[in-house]
N, C-alpha and C positions, 0 to 999 in steps of 0.2 A: 335181449335186444331192448325188452321194454325199460331195464336196468340201464343199462348203457344208456339209452337216450336219454332217459330224468338223469342221469350223472352230465350227460354232456349239454344240458339244457341250466342245472343247475351252476355250472361252470361260467356259461355264458354267461349269465345272468349276476351272476358273481363281479365278473369282471367288471359288465355295463356298468352296475354300483361304482365299483370301486372307482373309474373312470367318469362319471357325475361328481361321482363325490370328492373326487381331488381336483376336478374343474371348479366346484364352489365353491372349498378352502383357499384355490389359490384368489379367484377373484375378491371371496372377501373378507382375506390377510393383505394381499396388496392394495392400495388407493387407486382408487382412477385413474390420478394425477402422479403417481409415483416417481413416472418416466419424464415428468415435468418437473418438478424437485430441487432438480441439480441446476436446470436452468433455468428457475427462479431467480435465485441469488448467487450468481457467479463473482468469482475475485480471479484476478487475470496480473502478471507472469504465474501460474504456480510451481514455477521453481526460477532461480536468476542467482549470479553468481557476483556479486563486488567486489572485485578485481584492484589489485592498487589500492586496498586502503590504510592510507595512513594514520600512522600507532603516537597522534599527537597530541593528545591529554584534552582535546576541546571538541565539540559538534562537528560534525562533517554532514554536509546534507547529499545524499547519494543522486545522480542523474534517473534512477531506476523510480518510481511512483509503482504503488498498487492500485488498478481500477476494481471499483469494488458494484456490481451492478445490480440493481433493487429491481428486476422485472415484476414485480408485482403491483395491485391495483388496490394500494394501502401504502403511505409512509412505513419503512422499518426504521429500528436503534441497533448499531452495530458497536461493540467496542473490538479495537485492535489493542492486543498484546502480544509479548516475546517470551519464550521461552527455552530451555536448552532441553534439547531430544534425549532421550532415551541413547545410550553408545550402541547400542545394537539396532538399532533402526536408522543410524545416519551413512551417506554415500560412502564408499570405500575411496579411501586417500584422505580423508576429514576428520575431524576431533571435535566434538561438541564444545562450541559455546563458553570458556570460561564463567562469562555475566552478562544472563541475560540482559542486564540493564545499562550493557554497553549497546544496545539496539534498541532506536528509541522511534515509534510510529508518532505519526501527527497528521491530522488529531487522533486522540486513542480512541475517540466517542463521538459519533454523527447520528442525525439523523437522515437517512434518504428517501427523497419524496417519491411517492409511485415513478416508476418506470424512469426512473434518472440514476446518474448514479455518482461516486463521490472520487475523489482522489487521496492515495493516502500517503507521505510523504513517509521514505525512512531517511534517521538518522545515525551516524556511530560516532560512538563515543571513547577510545580507545586508550587507554592509558599510555602515555609516553615511557614504557618501557623498552629497552632493549632487548626484552628477551620475549617480545609479540612479534616482533619483526620476522617476516617468512615464515608466515603462519598460515595453517587453511582450518577454517573452524566449519560449523553448520550449526544453523539456529533456527527456530521454528515463529513464523508467523500467525498465531491462529486469530480467524476473523468472524468474530460470533455474531449471528443475527438473534436479537431478542425476541425469544416467542411473544405472541398476545394472548388473550383471555382464551382460552379452550384448544391451544397447543401443545401439542404432545414435545413434538419433535422439534431439538436444538439443531440450529442449523452452523457450523463450522469450518470451514472450509482451509486449512492451513496449509500456509504458502513456504517450503525450503528455501532458505536464504541460504548463501555459502557465501562466505568471507576467504579471500583472499590478502595478508598484508603485505605492505611494500619490505624489501630487503632489507633496509635501514633508514632511519629514523628520518622524518623530512627535516628540512631547515625549520626553525626555531617562525614560526607565522605563516606558514610557507602552509596551504592548502583552506585557508580560511575563506572559502567562497561566499559563504552570506555576507562580506565585509565589501565585498568588490562592488557589489551596487549601492552602499553607505558612499563609499570612497569615489566612483565617478560621479554620485551626486552632489555632492559635497563639490568636487572639482568642476562640475555646470554651472553651481550657484555661484561657485567665488568670482568664473568666466563673467558669466552675467551680470554682474556687481559690477566688477571694474569697466566695461564697455557702460554702462548704465551712469558711473562716476565719470567715466572718462567724457562722454556725450554731452552730460549737465556742465562739464566745468570750457568745452568748446562752444556749447551756447550762449555761456556767461559774455565772450569774447565778443559777438557777434553785436552790432546794433539793432536798436529797438525800432520797433516798424512804426513811421508816424511823430517822428523825434527830429526835427532841423537844429541845426546847432544854431547859434541866433550870429549874425554879425553888428558888430559895434555902427552906430549910428557917427 
C-alpha cells in the first residue's frame, strides 16, 4: 500500500510539473502582442481578380487599389513588389504569370505615418500579342514592412492577384484611361480660351464710358 501511494504521489507530481512547464514555455515563446501583430500591419484586399485585362502593349491602371494600414505608433517604411508564384501554390484554373514585370505597383516604396494608411495603385502592361488573349494568370504582390532596430521578424503579407485577359486584342489606343483626364482638361482649356477671346472682341465694339462725340460748331 505504501509503495502504491508513493507511486501515485510521484505520478501526480510529474503531471503537475509537466503542466506548469508547458504553460511557462508557451508564455515565454509567444510574445504578449503576438495576437495583435497581424492587426498592426494589414493589406487589403488579400485577393482580387482583374477581369477583362487588355493586352495592349502599354500601361493600364486598374480601378482596384491596395490599402496598406500602419496601426503602429511610429512611422513605418514599406516596399511593394510583384513576383511569379510557384506553380503548385496557385489557384485552380490559373497559370503563373509569365513575367512579373507586367504588374507594376505604384508607389513601390512609401513611408506610412503612425495610425495612417497608404493607397497602392496597380498597373498592368501586357504585350500586345494575340496569344496573350483569353488567358488566366496569377501573380503575387508582397507588401513588406521594413523592420526597425531591434526587430527580428519581418511582416510580409502577400496579395493574390488573378488576371483574366480579354478574348481579343483591343482596338489601337483603346483603354488608355490615363489619357482621358489629359484630353478632357485640354478641351476645357480650349473652350475657356475661346470664350475669353470672344468676350474680348465683343467688348471692344462697345463705346467707352465717358466719351462723347463732338458736334461741329
